VOGU-3710 file (C-alpha; in Angstrom, 3 decimals, decimal comma):
1> mygddeeqts> 0,000/0,000/0,000  2,865/2,338/0,613  4,756/4,000/-2,187  8,523/3,554/-2,212  9,197/7,118/-1,122  6,594/6,943/1,597  7,916/3,720/3,065  11,346/5,267/3,390  10,015/8,249/5,281  9,911/8,733/9,011
11> wtasstfegp> 9,513/11,817/11,134  11,278/12,850/14,281  9,304/15,238/16,451  12,372/16,805/18,003  13,723/17,800/14,595  10,699/19,975/13,874  11,356/22,531/16,569  14,338/24,833/16,223  13,953/26,517/19,560  12,089/26,316/22,835
21> skeldlslgd> 9,801/29,146/21,801  8,206/27,163/19,007  4,643/26,160/19,793  3,295/22,666/19,197  -0,292/22,711/17,931  -1,836/19,326/17,181  -5,309/20,112/18,476  -8,323/19,385/16,301  -10,175/22,252/17,869  -11,968/22,848/21,140
31> sfnysnffnh> -15,079/20,816/20,448  -14,137/17,336/19,230  -14,984/14,285/21,279  -15,137/10,702/20,068  -17,984/9,742/22,358  -20,277/12,428/20,979  -19,076/11,955/17,423  -19,920/8,249/17,288  -22,881/8,232/19,642  -25,464/9,677/17,285
41> rtsyvsntdt> -28,267/7,124/17,389  -31,104/7,484/14,931  -34,309/5,511/15,268  -35,175/3,781/12,042  -37,967/1,441/11,059  -37,401/-0,471/7,864  -40,257/-0,606/5,392  -39,549/-4,296/4,970  -38,135/-7,024/7,155  -35,962/-8,297/4,333
51> tfidlssdtk> -33,543/-5,474/3,537  -30,233/-6,953/2,438  -27,670/-6,944/-0,339  -25,923/-9,896/-1,938  -22,919/-8,743/-3,936  -22,974/-11,974/-5,898  -26,219/-10,937/-7,568  -26,667/-8,984/-10,730  -25,613/-5,390/-10,536  -28,225/-3,070/-9,099
61> pfgalsnphd> -28,151/0,730/-8,862  -26,416/1,350/-5,569  -28,122/4,677/-5,278  -31,270/2,738/-4,467  -29,711/1,093/-1,444  -29,637/2,797/1,908  -28,587/2,123/5,432  -29,546/4,485/8,229  -26,290/3,950/10,111  -23,957/4,526/7,186
71> rtrlsatsng> -21,493/7,394/6,961  -19,861/6,802/3,603  -20,385/5,447/0,135  -19,606/2,132/-1,488  -15,975/1,647/-2,308  -13,680/-0,610/-4,268  -10,080/-1,752/-4,391  -7,506/-1,432/-7,097  -4,829/-3,997/-6,445  -7,167/-6,957/-6,624
81> sanlsyplph> -5,484/-9,041/-3,978  -6,039/-9,967/-0,395  -2,710/-9,042/1,114  -2,345/-10,800/4,436  1,381/-11,459/4,473  2,774/-12,493/7,856  5,022/-11,391/9,395  5,772/-7,964/7,969  8,816/-5,767/8,549  8,560/-2,459/10,285
91> snhtnshgrd> 9,467/0,723/8,526  12,208/2,570/10,390  13,949/4,399/7,573  14,723/8,062/7,621  13,874/10,603/4,984  16,756/11,059/2,595  15,278/14,278/1,283  15,551/16,228/4,493  13,158/16,957/7,294  12,032/20,503/6,559
101> tmelptrskr> 10,339/19,897/3,225  8,752/16,785/1,929  6,800/16,288/-1,279  4,671/13,197/-1,580  4,964/11,320/-4,880  2,024/11,533/-7,230  -0,164/8,470/-7,023  -1,568/7,034/-10,210  -4,988/5,489/-10,254  -4,814/1,728/-10,608
111> ippiptrsqn> -8,179/0,333/-11,683  -8,351/-3,429/-11,967  -9,682/-5,112/-15,083  -13,445/-5,218/-14,979  -14,666/-8,731/-15,739  -18,059/-9,308/-17,281  -20,547/-10,419/-14,707  -22,516/-13,578/-15,212  -26,059/-12,902/-16,298  -27,209/-16,092/-14,617
121> avsppvshlt> -26,581/-14,878/-11,088  -29,967/-14,203/-9,612  -30,588/-12,868/-6,153  -32,451/-15,605/-4,286  -35,797/-15,027/-2,635  -35,681/-14,023/0,986  -37,696/-15,531/3,780  -39,879/-13,193/5,767  -37,631/-13,479/8,839  -34,379/-12,798/7,029
131> pphnhppsll> -32,501/-10,078/8,923  -31,207/-6,916/7,304  -28,166/-7,438/5,085  -25,258/-8,841/7,013  -22,715/-6,628/5,332  -21,503/-3,906/7,671  -23,105/-0,483/7,625  -19,872/0,878/6,179  -20,596/-0,892/2,871  -23,828/0,947/2,168
141> rsrerhvpep> -24,252/4,667/1,712  -27,218/6,330/3,287  -29,122/9,198/1,827  -31,016/9,595/5,081  -28,209/10,254/7,497  -24,755/11,754/7,159  -21,815/12,394/9,392  -22,193/15,768/11,097  -20,265/18,335/9,153  -17,795/20,707/10,793
151> tsvltpqqpt> -19,527/23,787/12,151  -16,874/26,050/10,741  -15,125/25,954/7,402  -11,913/23,927/7,353  -9,578/26,707/6,324  -5,990/25,674/5,496  -3,311/27,195/7,658  -0,439/29,360/6,612  2,949/27,562/6,622  4,688/28,431/9,871
161> svlvpssqtp> 7,098/26,772/12,245  4,104/25,299/14,050  3,779/21,558/13,529  0,670/21,105/11,386  -1,206/17,807/11,209  -0,976/16,394/7,721  -4,708/16,547/7,336  -4,586/20,361/7,772  -2,822/21,571/4,680  -0,841/24,851/4,623
171> ssspttkqqs> -2,496/27,698/2,816  -0,837/29,571/0,016  -2,352/32,761/1,377  -0,067/34,499/3,923  -3,036/36,134/5,592  -4,985/32,995/6,434  -4,457/31,414/9,823  -7,565/29,880/11,279  -7,823/26,887/13,559  -9,921/24,044/12,130
181> klstpsskts> -12,876/23,062/14,271  -14,334/19,561/14,220  -17,502/20,234/16,132  -20,351/18,172/17,403  -23,296/19,858/19,082  -22,717/18,874/22,687  -19,005/18,122/22,816  -16,626/20,208/24,880  -13,457/18,123/24,813  -10,457/18,817/22,599
191> lvpsegedld> -8,338/16,082/21,087  -5,006/17,193/22,494  -1,856/15,269/23,386  -2,106/13,421/26,671  0,602/13,809/29,253  3,618/11,807/28,149  2,049/10,777/24,826  4,503/10,294/21,991  4,063/13,077/19,421  4,181/10,667/16,495
201> afhvrstyah> 1,438/8,596/18,110  -0,678/11,673/18,717  -0,223/12,798/15,144  -1,553/9,407/13,997  -4,521/9,605/16,355  -5,382/13,183/15,417  -5,128/12,442/11,698  -7,663/9,623/11,949  -9,965/11,804/14,062  -9,791/14,646/11,566
211> ldvvgvrgdg> -10,518/12,388/8,591  -13,484/10,896/10,427  -15,145/14,264/9,939  -13,913/15,478/6,551  -13,763/12,043/4,916  -11,477/10,848/2,138  -12,174/11,311/-1,542  -12,791/8,127/-3,510  -13,144/5,971/-0,392  -12,576/2,364/-1,438
221> yeegvertra> -12,279/3,290/-5,087  -9,043/5,260/-5,161  -5,853/5,132/-3,149  -5,445/8,013/-0,729  -2,376/10,048/0,191  -0,221/8,789/3,048  -0,486/11,271/5,919  0,762/9,909/9,205  4,422/9,582/8,242  4,670/12,788/6,247
231> riraskgsel> 3,977/16,350/7,350  2,528/18,715/4,808  5,069/21,524/4,769  5,714/24,491/2,490  5,715/22,466/-0,752  2,901/23,652/-3,017  2,745/20,304/-4,811  2,419/18,464/-1,543  -0,303/20,864/-0,465  -2,322/20,419/-3,644
241> raeaalagps> -2,131/16,627/-3,540  -3,282/16,577/0,067  -6,197/18,893/-0,729  -7,178/16,760/-3,715  -7,299/13,644/-1,548  -9,720/15,167/0,960  -13,439/14,921/0,466  -16,071/17,490/1,206  -19,802/17,582/1,910  -20,619/16,787/-1,730
251> eksrdleaqe> -18,502/13,620/-1,651  -20,798/12,058/0,935  -23,994/12,641/-1,026  -23,029/12,595/-4,699  -24,125/9,829/-7,042  -21,636/7,145/-7,984  -20,101/7,526/-11,408  -20,527/4,886/-14,107  -16,902/3,759/-13,829  -17,254/3,355/-10,070
261> lnvlssldry> -20,393/1,257/-10,508  -18,584/-0,947/-13,016  -15,723/-1,516/-10,606  -18,088/-2,256/-7,747  -19,997/-4,744/-9,876  -16,827/-6,833/-10,180  -16,771/-7,577/-6,454  -17,569/-11,056/-5,253  -20,332/-11,710/-2,751  -18,017/-11,008/0,200
271> gfftvpshdr> -16,689/-7,672/-1,082  -13,416/-8,877/-2,639  -12,267/-8,393/-6,197  -12,662/-11,467/-8,333  -8,985/-11,671/-9,242  -7,113/-12,024/-5,917  -3,644/-13,522/-5,902  -1,578/-15,393/-3,345  1,793/-17,059/-3,335  1,914/-20,862/-3,410
281> lvflpsgpll> -1,729/-21,753/-3,888  -2,062/-25,500/-3,342  -4,977/-27,883/-3,728  -6,428/-29,475/-0,571  -8,154/-32,614/-1,923  -11,226/-34,132/-0,291  -10,215/-37,761/-0,868  -8,150/-38,186/2,334  -10,956/-36,504/4,300  -13,351/-39,330/3,521
291> krlssvrags> -11,550/-41,458/6,125  -11,944/-40,598/9,799  -8,936/-39,699/11,918  -7,361/-42,931/13,126  -3,945/-44,492/13,632  -2,343/-44,873/10,199  1,065/-45,789/8,852  3,006/-44,039/6,107  1,815/-44,385/2,530  3,883/-45,186/-0,526
301> ksapshavsv> 7,437/-43,894/-0,404  7,114/-42,986/-4,072  4,361/-40,474/-3,342  5,092/-36,971/-4,623  6,536/-34,481/-2,178  4,827/-31,526/-3,830  1,095/-30,850/-3,716  -0,914/-29,899/-6,773  -0,652/-26,188/-7,469  -3,676/-23,989/-8,147
311> sslpaasspf> -3,474/-21,078/-10,553  -6,233/-18,985/-8,969  -8,834/-18,999/-6,240  -12,287/-20,348/-7,058  -15,179/-17,935/-7,415  -16,950/-17,135/-4,160  -20,347/-18,365/-5,288  -23,366/-19,102/-3,143  -22,973/-22,508/-1,457  -25,167/-25,376/-2,555
321> keqmrvakwd> -28,489/-25,542/-0,705  -27,884/-22,124/0,861  -31,477/-21,029/0,296  -32,779/-24,133/2,002  -30,510/-23,393/4,968  -31,658/-19,766/5,036  -35,201/-20,990/5,593  -34,078/-23,382/8,337  -32,200/-20,610/10,173  -35,298/-18,420/9,742
331> rmlevlsrdg> -37,225/-20,954/11,763  -34,439/-21,625/14,274  -33,568/-18,054/15,339  -35,879/-15,779/17,264  -35,784/-12,085/18,169  -34,986/-11,430/21,816  -35,030/-7,628/21,854  -35,439/-4,589/19,625  -34,306/-0,996/19,959  -36,536/2,055/19,991
341> ggnveswgik> -36,585/2,188/16,186  -37,704/-1,401/15,839  -34,320/-2,787/14,776  -33,313/-6,150/16,200  -30,816/-5,796/19,048  -30,305/-9,448/19,932  -31,178/-12,887/18,667  -31,614/-16,259/20,325  -32,135/-19,926/19,471  -35,585/-21,401/19,887
351> askmhklrqr> -35,531/-24,063/22,599  -37,166/-26,594/20,298  -34,351/-26,175/17,739  -31,365/-26,150/20,101  -30,518/-29,808/19,402  -29,986/-28,961/15,715  -27,569/-26,083/16,305  -24,279/-27,988/16,074  -25,231/-29,862/12,922  -26,409/-26,713/11,157
361> vykgipdrwr> -23,329/-24,712/12,139  -21,049/-27,324/10,589  -23,168/-27,453/7,440  -22,554/-23,738/7,059  -24,314/-20,657/8,384  -26,008/-18,797/5,507  -24,079/-15,603/4,944  -27,077/-13,340/5,435  -27,611/-14,946/8,866  -23,946/-14,971/9,857
371> raawevlmnr> -24,041/-11,680/11,772  -26,964/-12,832/13,924  -25,641/-16,389/14,299  -22,147/-15,293/15,346  -23,631/-13,049/18,023  -25,785/-15,932/19,275  -22,807/-18,317/19,366  -20,595/-15,832/21,226  -23,343/-15,091/23,733  -23,898/-18,799/24,247
381> fsksgrkaiv> -20,202/-19,641/24,634  -19,427/-16,669/26,928  -22,725/-16,988/28,835  -23,357/-13,263/28,355  -26,004/-11,165/26,665  -27,069/-7,739/25,551  -26,143/-6,002/28,802  -22,515/-7,155/28,583  -22,308/-6,053/24,958  -23,591/-2,561/25,762
391> elennylqel> -20,992/-2,192/28,525  -18,212/-3,200/26,131  -19,482/-0,813/23,461  -19,397/2,058/25,958  -15,907/1,034/27,006  -14,869/1,154/23,336  -15,903/4,813/23,080  -14,071/5,670/26,292  -10,872/4,030/25,081  -10,951/6,097/21,894
401> ekpssydvqi> -10,222/9,177/23,984  -7,047/7,654/25,435  -3,603/7,389/23,835  -2,063/4,031/22,997  1,641/3,357/22,695  0,794/1,032/19,780  -0,867/3,672/17,588  2,096/4,145/15,246  2,512/0,400/14,681  -1,232/-0,097/14,208
411> dldvprtisg> -1,204/2,671/11,604  1,624/0,879/9,786  -0,260/-2,425/9,742  -3,760/-1,173/8,864  -3,197/-0,710/5,094  -1,571/-4,149/4,913  -4,677/-5,907/6,211  -6,963/-7,569/3,589  -6,430/-4,611/1,275  -8,110/-6,597/-1,513
421> hvmfhtrygl> -11,440/-5,979/0,197  -13,652/-3,095/-0,848  -13,764/-1,688/2,704  -10,037/-1,618/3,332  -8,478/-0,453/0,079  -8,363/3,342/0,322  -5,807/4,774/2,717  -7,740/6,320/5,583  -11,043/5,216/4,063  -13,866/4,382/6,430
431> gqrslfrvlh> -12,853/0,714/6,645  -9,240/1,519/7,527  -10,317/4,149/10,027  -12,714/1,688/11,673  -9,976/-0,938/11,812  -7,564/1,543/13,388  -10,086/2,597/16,025  -10,948/-1,003/16,952  -7,290/-2,024/17,265  -6,467/1,180/19,144
441> sfslrchqcg> -9,167/0,554/21,747  -8,443/-3,160/21,975  -4,731/-2,486/22,541  -5,763/-0,748/25,781  -7,964/-3,641/26,886  -5,166/-5,862/28,178  -1,779/-4,571/29,288  -0,245/-8,002/28,687  -1,488/-8,505/25,143  -1,357/-4,909/23,978
451> yvqgmgpiaa> -1,321/-5,076/20,192  -0,054/-7,937/18,022  -0,113/-7,851/14,243  -2,238/-10,992/14,055  -5,140/-9,072/15,602  -5,602/-7,075/12,393  -7,009/-9,820/10,127  -9,302/-10,999/12,933  -10,732/-7,523/13,513  -11,029/-6,869/9,763
461> tllcyfepek> -13,031/-10,058/9,241  -15,405/-9,090/12,032  -15,760/-5,597/10,541  -17,210/-7,226/7,444  -20,245/-8,139/9,565  -20,368/-5,776/12,554  -20,032/-2,094/13,413  -16,717/-1,078/15,074  -18,124/-0,999/18,614  -19,582/-4,487/18,166
471> vyaalcrlhd> -16,281/-5,724/16,733  -14,540/-4,433/19,852  -17,100/-6,264/22,001  -16,546/-9,447/19,981  -12,749/-9,202/20,334  -13,116/-8,742/24,081  -15,172/-11,919/24,338  -12,707/-13,816/22,168  -9,975/-12,532/24,476  -11,762/-13,373/27,727
481> nynmhtifap> -13,831/-16,459/26,916  -12,172/-18,125/23,932  -8,678/-17,856/25,465  -7,373/-15,598/22,712  -5,535/-13,837/25,540  -3,144/-16,783/25,806  -2,475/-16,661/22,062  -1,363/-13,018/22,137  0,142/-12,717/25,621  3,954/-12,320/25,833
491> gfpglleaiy> 5,631/-15,609/24,991  2,439/-16,804/23,236  1,643/-19,476/25,853  -1,653/-20,431/24,215  0,054/-20,890/20,865  2,660/-23,219/22,355  -0,029/-25,162/24,219  -2,010/-25,663/20,991  1,141/-26,798/19,199  1,888/-29,290/22,002
501> vqerimeskm> -1,609/-30,787/21,704  -1,277/-30,876/17,916  2,009/-32,779/18,185  0,533/-35,305/20,621  -2,288/-36,028/18,174  0,195/-36,434/15,320  2,381/-38,705/17,440  -0,540/-40,955/18,403  -2,458/-40,998/15,115  0,262/-40,394/12,492
511> pdvyaafkkh> 3,506/-41,700/14,040  5,334/-41,839/10,695  4,472/-38,208/9,994  5,690/-37,228/13,445  8,928/-39,159/12,806  9,371/-37,368/9,472  9,140/-33,994/11,185  11,833/-35,102/13,657  14,003/-36,531/10,891  13,941/-33,308/8,867
521> misttsyatk> 14,155/-31,140/12,008  10,989/-29,212/11,251  9,468/-27,493/14,256  5,715/-27,083/14,328  6,107/-23,397/15,171  7,824/-22,798/11,818  4,649/-23,406/9,825  1,720/-23,401/12,280  2,350/-20,089/14,049  0,521/-18,005/11,459
531> wyitlfansv> -2,358/-20,516/11,496  -3,074/-19,933/15,173  -2,092/-16,260/15,391  -4,516/-15,177/12,635  -7,127/-17,939/13,162  -6,379/-19,170/9,603  -7,308/-15,793/8,096  -4,139/-15,873/5,977  -4,146/-19,527/4,995  -7,484/-20,387/3,349
541> pfqtqlrlwd> -9,972/-18,581/1,066  -12,284/-16,135/2,782  -15,372/-18,308/2,340  -13,523/-21,257/3,933  -12,295/-19,045/6,758  -15,880/-18,036/7,513  -16,930/-21,690/7,719  -14,073/-22,387/10,138  -15,051/-19,388/12,268  -18,641/-20,627/12,359
551> ayllegedlf> -17,385/-23,792/14,027  -14,816/-21,938/16,163  -17,447/-19,759/17,788  -19,364/-22,947/18,576  -16,510/-25,217/19,722  -13,835/-22,920/21,102  -10,056/-23,204/20,883  -9,931/-26,930/20,004  -11,340/-26,118/16,569  -8,117/-24,726/15,129
561> iavaisivwv> -6,085/-27,645/16,420  -8,482/-29,850/14,455  -7,965/-27,679/11,350  -4,187/-27,987/11,692  -4,472/-31,769/12,055  -6,751/-31,956/8,996  -4,105/-30,259/6,826  -1,343/-32,574/8,022  -3,708/-35,533/7,571  -4,399/-34,633/3,920
571> yrdhitsssa> -0,696/-34,241/3,094  0,625/-37,101/5,230  1,882/-39,090/2,219  3,679/-36,014/0,852  5,411/-35,510/4,199  6,573/-39,134/4,493  7,621/-39,433/0,836  11,191/-40,540/0,166  11,693/-37,400/-1,921  10,511/-35,093/0,851
581> nfetilslls> 12,993/-32,851/2,639  13,080/-29,803/4,867  12,357/-27,364/2,050  9,525/-29,294/0,395  7,672/-29,982/3,649  8,009/-26,457/5,004  7,032/-24,927/1,661  3,975/-27,177/1,462  2,697/-26,401/4,946  3,374/-22,674/4,519
591> sffvpeddds> 1,171/-22,495/1,424  -2,272/-21,030/0,913  -4,715/-23,954/0,936  -7,632/-24,170/-1,496  -10,008/-26,940/-0,360  -11,668/-29,024/-3,022  -14,844/-28,991/-0,966  -15,501/-27,009/2,210  -18,276/-29,383/3,245  -15,876/-32,340/3,268
601> llswiermlg> -13,338/-30,406/5,342  -15,912/-29,280/7,917  -17,507/-32,729/8,066  -14,103/-34,298/8,855  -13,468/-31,720/11,586  -16,950/-32,282/13,028  -16,310/-36,016/13,311  -12,900/-35,450/14,900  -14,185/-33,055/17,557  -17,262/-35,220/18,080
611> nkklrsqmaq> -14,996/-38,015/19,330  -15,455/-37,724/23,098  -12,419/-39,891/23,846  -10,161/-37,655/21,740  -11,578/-34,482/23,274  -10,871/-35,925/26,720  -7,287/-36,674/25,652  -6,887/-33,135/24,328  -7,988/-31,756/27,694  -5,503/-34,026/29,447
621> wrqdwaelva> -2,682/-32,969/27,145  -3,427/-29,349/27,997  -3,017/-30,202/31,674  0,226/-32,058/30,915  1,528/-28,957/29,139  0,720/-26,775/32,129  2,748/-29,131/34,338  5,663/-29,042/31,893  5,616/-25,254/31,926  5,510/-25,194/35,725
631> sgkdseall> 8,504/-27,540/35,925  10,486/-25,677/33,260  10,567/-28,677/30,901  8,328/-27,203/28,212  11,193/-26,241/25,889  12,171/-29,907/25,548  8,637/-31,139/24,861  8,144/-29,642/21,388  9,642/-30,610/18,044
//
């Protein structure tokens, strides 16, 4: 996402001030407050109970779609790929062009090829209980409600020695010097540096806050100008490019252009471009998954050591029998509460249908029900409800007002997170701003976990279905109830525990595979770390990831151990082949896996985790690991 010049740019606060008399001004005005800015609730009663959008359908005029909670317009990506590389280097270079003047390189528009849409794709009928579209409010533009505009005109400042946020461009007029106000009617709090807050971190935080009000031109459709690692100084070219990248009141209400509609029509049903690319796409066949997990010996030594490569990802089409499952979930879910505008606040499972929940989750939650179903599963697993969610949402708004020592690193990682998705393409677009705010607040949730790069893909996936405050609430429950805390805590104790359990299963069920790993000196951490850290968000297609998360929210942390075992199980003959070596095995297991059939994969996992004896052994192995850690022998227990 970063241009070459931008990636090599860093800023040192101390270098900006030439003397003690220079004044630092990073305030967004005397009337900006996150709580008031995001807490504008509007009652809304839909004219129909079946409002939704399926991006896999034929193109429809997006101007006809509305969402009362939306603050921006539909957007699209230009690079056409889901970039989830892990890990990623940090950018710590200095600016070779000097610190006093910096001119950002001109960005060219990169519009992906626009494929012809199939004329056979027909939007399926919707049952009368189908909830509103499960795409997040940020995907739909509302004509009924807009972000409150600044109460005073955003007048550019005159270039001075004062440090100016990059979102406030210097004016070419020497007589203009007016402070920009980002006002909300009842707010009285300024966004100013907190005591001891790093100036770079505050600049990041203030930039996002400013752009929340003024918006970004071409959100999702065009790439924006990098702001948080470059200060707009006296350069006229830099000033003009920054002004051109900012939106105005007309940007939030204008009609989409024909070219924008054509680009948007090329999105798949999940909001991705239809031509994503990944390194080392390999085929995950269903044949080995027809046999249940059991003790097996090595296959033929002449088996190939390389898996079948795949040239591209399959189209994200509607799953078979999805409409039938939509109707079944219609009958299984019930409304528990509504807000003052009649919108559903919480869902539940009918008592008479509870016995069918597990089976239907593994068969696949219909995408239009996924938002409601995920909330139900998290409430059920965490034994919490609407009251707990409201408390977490309020906590999210409070945390937005506080500084985080991770803000600079979060800002670096945000544009690298599923940038092939329509929400997260444009720099500082609504999707990226929402992702930053969620990660910022969540980094303050736990002093041990703080922020880890693997949190980004998890939060971004949730943002595809929930508003930012609900994503924060979901992350908190994953942290507290699904033991995600142990995955991200210093030393990654939960990761190592999962790897220990995975190795015990391999040793007992696939002893020859386990011996091959020892022979070639391949540690499980070398290939499985990214699986557990990102909950497989960077290892399987998005539609497969969603199916795995369906089961994860039902089963808990054992689910991803089962997924890891399923991959090793499928490739067991490749691993034990006589032609296999360190490079071939590690390359294979570090690939991006494209399942032949998601149903076969989930059915195999369901049978594995349905084995009560194995689940009991997994629990015992977790206890054994805790004892090894307590005795200091854990380092010798892993491959």
